[in-house]
N, C-alpha and C positions, 0 to 999 in steps of 0.2 A: 848938864849931861849931854853928851854928844848923841846924836841919833844913829843908830845901827840899823842897816838893812837886815831884815830878818831872813834867815836861811830855812828853806823848805828841806825837811827831812828827806832822805832817799826813799823812794817808793817802788813797789813792784806790782805790776798788774796781774790780778788774779781773776780767773772767771769762775764764779760760783752760780749755782741755782738755787732759787728761793721759791718756796710755795707761793702761789699767787696771793693767796689770802694774807700772808705774812707781809708781802709787798705793799698791799693795800693799807694794812694797818700802819706800817711804818710812814708810808707817804701821807696818811691822815694825821698822824703825830706831828710831822715836820711841816705840814701845809701852813703857810703864812709865817713861817719862821725863817731865820736866815741860817738854814742848815741843809746840806745835801744829803741825799740818801747814803752816799759813801761816808760821810763824816758821821752820820748816826751810826751806821755799821761798825765803824772804826771804834767809836766811843763805847759801843755796847760789848764789843769783843774785848777791849782793854779792861772794862769793868769785869767781865766774866774771868779773864785771866788772873785779875787780881784776886777775885773771890776764890778761885781754885788754888791759887799759890798760898792764901791765908789758911786754907784748909789742911795743907800739907803738915 
């Protein structure tokens, strides 16, 4: 199997505000893991979108 360089999906920068307590909770959850705040938020939003779509 030949190595393929992975492509990064296109992204758009969005500025959103989070309550400080939620930021602290997320940062505690990802501390010591190889996960960024942005990656956590993207995964959480994807999960929420899937759940809402399944409810339709």
